[in-house]
C-alpha positions as CSV (number, residue, x, y, z in Angstrom):
1,M,-2.2,19.2,49.4
2,R,-2.8,18.2,45.7
3,L,0.2,17.2,43.8
4,A,0.8,18.3,40.2
5,P,0.5,15.3,37.8
6,L,3.8,13.6,36.8
7,H,4.7,13.6,33.1
8,Y,6.4,10.3,32.3
9,R,8.4,9.9,29.2
10,S,9.7,6.5,28.1
11,R,13.5,6.4,27.8
12,S,13.4,3.5,25.4
13,M,11.2,4.9,22.7
14,P,9.4,8.3,22.0
15,R,5.7,8.3,21.7
16,T,3.9,7.5,18.4
17,L,3.5,10.6,16.2
18,R,1.1,11.4,13.4
19,S,-0.4,14.4,11.7
20,G,-1.5,16.9,14.3
21,S,1.0,15.8,17.0
22,R,2.9,18.4,18.8
23,G,5.8,18.6,21.3
24,L,9.4,17.7,22.0
25,S,9.1,14.3,20.3
26,V,8.0,16.0,17.1
27,E,11.1,18.2,17.3
28,T,13.3,15.2,17.8
29,L,11.7,13.6,14.7
30,Q,12.2,16.7,12.7
31,R,15.8,17.0,13.6
32,K,16.4,13.4,12.8
33,L,14.8,13.8,9.4
34,N,17.0,16.8,8.6
35,D,20.1,15.0,9.9
36,R,19.4,11.9,7.7
37,G,18.9,14.1,4.6
38,F,15.1,14.0,4.3
39,G,14.6,17.7,5.0
40,P,14.7,20.6,5.2
41,V,11.9,20.4,7.7
42,D,11.2,23.2,10.2
43,V,12.0,22.1,13.7
44,D,8.9,23.7,15.3
45,G,7.4,20.8,17.2
46,A,4.3,20.7,15.0
47,Y,3.7,17.6,12.8
48,G,2.3,19.1,9.6
49,P,2.3,18.2,5.9
50,A,6.1,18.9,5.4
51,T,7.0,16.6,8.2
52,A,4.6,13.9,7.0
53,A,6.0,14.1,3.4
54,A,9.6,13.8,4.7
55,L,8.7,10.9,7.0
56,R,7.0,9.0,4.2
57,Q,10.1,9.3,2.0
58,F,12.2,8.1,4.9
59,Q,9.9,5.1,5.4
60,L,10.0,4.2,1.7
61,S,13.8,4.4,1.7
62,A,13.9,2.1,4.7
63,G,11.5,-0.4,3.2
64,L,8.8,0.4,5.7
65,D,5.0,1.0,5.3
66,D,4.8,4.6,4.2
67,D,1.8,5.5,6.4
68,G,3.3,8.7,7.7
69,I,3.0,7.5,11.3
70,C,6.1,7.4,13.4
71,G,5.5,4.4,15.6
72,P,8.0,2.0,17.3
73,I,9.3,0.4,14.1
74,T,9.8,3.8,12.3
75,W,11.4,5.3,15.5
76,S,13.8,2.3,15.7
77,A,14.8,2.9,12.1
78,I,15.2,6.6,12.2
79,L,17.2,6.5,15.5
80,H,19.6,3.9,14.0
81,E,22.8,5.5,13.0
82,E,23.7,3.7,9.8
83,P,23.3,6.1,6.8
84,L,20.4,5.8,4.4
85,P,20.1,7.2,0.9
86,V,19.3,10.8,0.6
87,V,15.9,11.2,-0.9
88,D,14.6,14.3,-2.6
89,V,11.4,15.0,-0.7
90,T,10.1,17.2,-3.6
91,I,9.5,14.1,-5.7
92,S,6.1,12.4,-5.5
93,R,5.5,9.2,-3.6
94,Q,4.7,7.7,-7.0
95,E,8.1,8.6,-8.3
96,A,9.8,7.3,-5.2
97,L,8.1,3.9,-5.6
98,L,8.9,3.7,-9.4
99,S,12.5,4.5,-8.7
100,R,12.8,1.3,-6.7
101,L,10.8,-0.9,-9.1
102,I,12.6,-3.7,-11.0
103,A,10.2,-5.5,-13.3
104,T,9.6,-6.8,-16.8
105,P,8.2,-4.3,-19.4
106,K,4.7,-6.0,-19.0
107,T,4.5,-5.9,-15.3
108,R,6.2,-2.5,-15.0
109,A,3.5,-1.0,-17.2
110,V,0.8,-2.5,-15.0
111,L,2.5,-1.4,-11.8
112,T,3.0,2.1,-13.2
113,E,-0.7,2.3,-13.8
114,A,-1.5,1.1,-10.3
115,I,1.0,3.5,-8.6
116,R,-0.7,6.4,-10.5
117,W,-3.8,5.8,-8.3
118,I,-2.0,6.0,-5.0
119,D,-4.0,8.0,-2.4
120,K,-7.1,8.1,-4.5
121,T,-10.0,7.7,-2.2
122,E,-13.6,6.5,-2.2
123,Q,-16.1,9.3,-3.0
124,P,-17.8,9.7,-0.7
125,P,-15.7,8.0,2.0
126,G,-17.0,4.6,2.9
127,S,-19.0,4.2,-0.3
128,N,-16.8,1.7,-2.1
129,V,-17.0,3.9,-5.2
130,V,-13.8,5.3,-6.7
131,P,-14.5,7.5,-9.7
132,G,-12.8,6.2,-12.9
133,L,-11.8,2.9,-11.3
134,T,-14.9,1.0,-10.2
135,E,-17.4,2.5,-12.7
136,G,-18.9,0.1,-15.1
137,Y,-18.4,-3.1,-13.1
138,R,-22.1,-3.5,-12.2
139,E,-23.0,-3.0,-15.9
140,Y,-20.4,-5.4,-17.0
141,W,-21.8,-8.2,-14.8
142,R,-25.4,-7.0,-15.0
143,I,-25.5,-6.6,-11.2
144,G,-28.5,-4.7,-9.8
145,G,-28.2,-1.8,-7.5
146,S,-26.4,1.5,-7.6
147,G,-24.0,1.4,-4.7
148,G,-20.3,0.4,-4.6
149,L,-18.7,-3.0,-4.2
150,P,-15.6,-4.2,-2.3
151,W,-13.1,-3.1,-4.9
152,C,-9.6,-4.4,-4.3
153,A,-10.0,-7.1,-7.0
154,I,-11.9,-4.8,-9.3
155,A,-8.9,-2.4,-9.1
156,V,-6.3,-5.1,-9.8
157,S,-8.2,-6.1,-12.9
158,Q,-8.5,-2.6,-14.1
159,W,-4.8,-1.8,-13.5
160,I,-3.8,-4.9,-15.6
161,R,-6.2,-4.0,-18.5
162,V,-5.3,-0.3,-18.6
163,G,-1.6,-0.9,-18.0
164,L,-1.5,-3.4,-20.9
165,E,-3.4,-0.9,-23.1
166,L,-6.2,-3.4,-23.8
167,D,-9.6,-2.1,-24.9
168,D,-11.7,-5.1,-24.0
169,W,-11.7,-7.6,-21.2
170,S,-11.6,-10.6,-23.5
171,S,-8.1,-9.6,-24.5
172,T,-6.7,-9.6,-20.9
173,P,-5.0,-12.7,-19.5
174,M,-8.1,-13.3,-17.3
175,L,-10.5,-13.0,-20.3
176,R,-13.0,-11.1,-18.1
177,W,-13.2,-8.5,-15.4
178,L,-12.5,-10.3,-12.2
179,G,-14.0,-8.5,-9.3
180,G,-13.6,-10.8,-6.3
181,V,-10.7,-12.4,-4.5
182,S,-12.3,-15.9,-4.9
183,Q,-12.7,-15.2,-8.6
184,W,-9.0,-14.5,-8.9
185,E,-8.0,-17.6,-7.0
186,T,-10.5,-19.8,-9.0
187,W,-9.3,-18.5,-12.3
188,A,-5.6,-18.8,-11.4
189,G,-6.1,-22.4,-10.2
190,G,-7.8,-23.2,-13.5
191,V,-4.9,-21.9,-15.7
192,G,-2.1,-23.1,-13.3
193,C,-0.6,-19.7,-12.3
194,I,-1.5,-19.9,-8.6
195,L,1.3,-20.3,-6.0
196,P,1.4,-20.6,-2.2
197,G,2.0,-17.4,-0.3
198,T,5.3,-18.7,0.8
199,A,6.7,-18.9,-2.8
200,P,9.2,-16.3,-4.1
201,A,7.2,-13.2,-5.0
202,L,7.9,-11.3,-8.2
203,P,6.9,-7.7,-9.1
204,G,3.4,-7.7,-10.6
205,D,2.2,-10.8,-8.8
206,V,-1.3,-10.6,-7.4
207,F,-1.3,-11.5,-3.7
208,T,-4.3,-12.7,-1.8
209,M,-4.8,-12.7,2.0
210,G,-7.5,-13.0,4.6
211,R,-9.7,-10.1,5.6
212,A,-8.2,-10.1,9.1
213,G,-5.6,-7.4,9.3
214,S,-6.1,-6.2,5.7
215,L,-7.8,-2.9,6.6
216,S,-10.3,-3.6,3.7
217,D,-13.1,-4.2,6.2
218,A,-13.6,-4.9,9.9
219,S,-13.9,-8.7,9.5
220,N,-11.6,-11.0,11.6
221,H,-11.9,-13.8,9.1
222,H,-8.7,-15.3,7.7
223,R,-10.4,-16.7,4.6
224,A,-9.5,-14.9,1.3
225,G,-11.0,-11.5,1.2
226,H,-8.3,-9.0,0.1
227,C,-5.8,-8.7,-2.8
228,G,-3.4,-6.3,-4.4
229,L,-0.2,-6.2,-6.5
230,V,3.4,-6.9,-5.4
231,L,5.9,-4.2,-6.0
232,W,8.9,-6.0,-4.6
233,A,9.7,-8.5,-1.9
234,D,12.3,-9.8,0.5
235,D,12.4,-12.9,2.6
236,T,9.9,-11.8,5.2
237,H,7.8,-9.0,3.6
238,I,6.3,-7.7,0.4
239,Q,5.8,-4.1,-0.6
240,T,2.4,-3.7,-2.3
241,I,0.0,-1.4,-4.1
242,E,-3.6,-2.1,-3.3
243,G,-7.0,-0.7,-3.2
244,N,-9.9,-0.7,-0.7
245,T,-7.4,-0.3,2.2
246,S,-8.9,2.2,4.7
247,N,-11.0,3.5,1.8
248,R,-8.2,4.3,-0.5
249,V,-5.3,3.1,-2.7
250,Q,-2.2,2.6,-0.6
251,A,1.4,1.3,-0.8
252,K,1.7,-1.2,2.1
253,R,4.3,-3.5,3.6
254,R,2.8,-6.9,4.3
255,A,4.3,-9.8,6.2
256,R,4.7,-12.8,3.9
257,S,3.2,-14.9,6.7
258,T,-0.2,-13.2,6.2
259,L,-0.5,-14.2,2.5
260,R,-2.7,-17.0,1.2
261,H,-1.6,-17.1,-2.5
262,L,0.5,-15.4,-5.2
263,I,-1.0,-15.3,-8.7
264,R,1.5,-15.0,-11.6
265,W,-1.0,-13.7,-14.2
266,S,2.0,-12.4,-16.3
267,D,2.8,-16.0,-17.3
268,V,-0.5,-16.5,-19.0
269,A,-0.5,-15.7,-22.7
C-alpha cells in the first residue's frame, strides 16, 4: 500500500516567502502585517504586490534589508511582540528612507538624488546600462566599445555631481568622473579622506567592499570590487543605497565586517 506523502512544517520558523508564494504561511504573514500596523493587507494566502509593499515597509522600520523576502531574520522580527512604529504603506520607499535620514545639507542632497534612483534597472537586464545614469561615461574617458560597464562607482560619482548641482566634473570633490572602486580608493588615499571599514560611518560616506557577497557580479573575490553610499549606520551594520546590485539600484543592509574602506568625500573642499 502506498502511503500519502507527509507534509512537515517546522514549528520553529515558517518557510521563506517571496512574491508568488501561497499558503498558510502567507496568511500568517499577512495577519502579522495587519496586526503590526503595516496594512491593510488582504488575508488571502497569496503573496502579491500589496503584501510585498507592506513587508518592505516593515523591513525598513525594523532596520532590515528591504528585499521583500520574508526569510528567517524577517520572520524573527515580525513574530517578535514588541511594538514597532506604524508606517503608512501608501508612501513610497524613497520617502520611507528619507524620513529616517539624518545628514548635513551637502550629504542629504546627494543621498536624496541617490534614493531617487531606487529600483531603476539595467536596460536590457544584464547589460550594465542604466539610461540617464551611465550614459556618457565611455565618451568622457574616451573608452572604445558600445556596451555597458560595471556601474556601481559610476553611479556614486553621478549622484554626488547631480546632488551638488554641479555642471562639470572638475567642480566635484573628486575633480573627475570616477568609474571604478580602485579609482575611488586611490583618489581618497591621495587626498586623505579614506578610512578603514571599521571606522564610524556617517551618512553620505562611500563604502567599498569585495565582490564576494556584493551581488554586483558572480565573483568570489574579496578584493575591492563594489561600492555605494551610506544612509545610516549602527555598531554592526550600515544601511546603503547602491547600484549594480542584482542589475538595479537597491537599498541594502550590509554587515560592517564586509567593508574594506569608508571614503569621506564630503570633507574635501
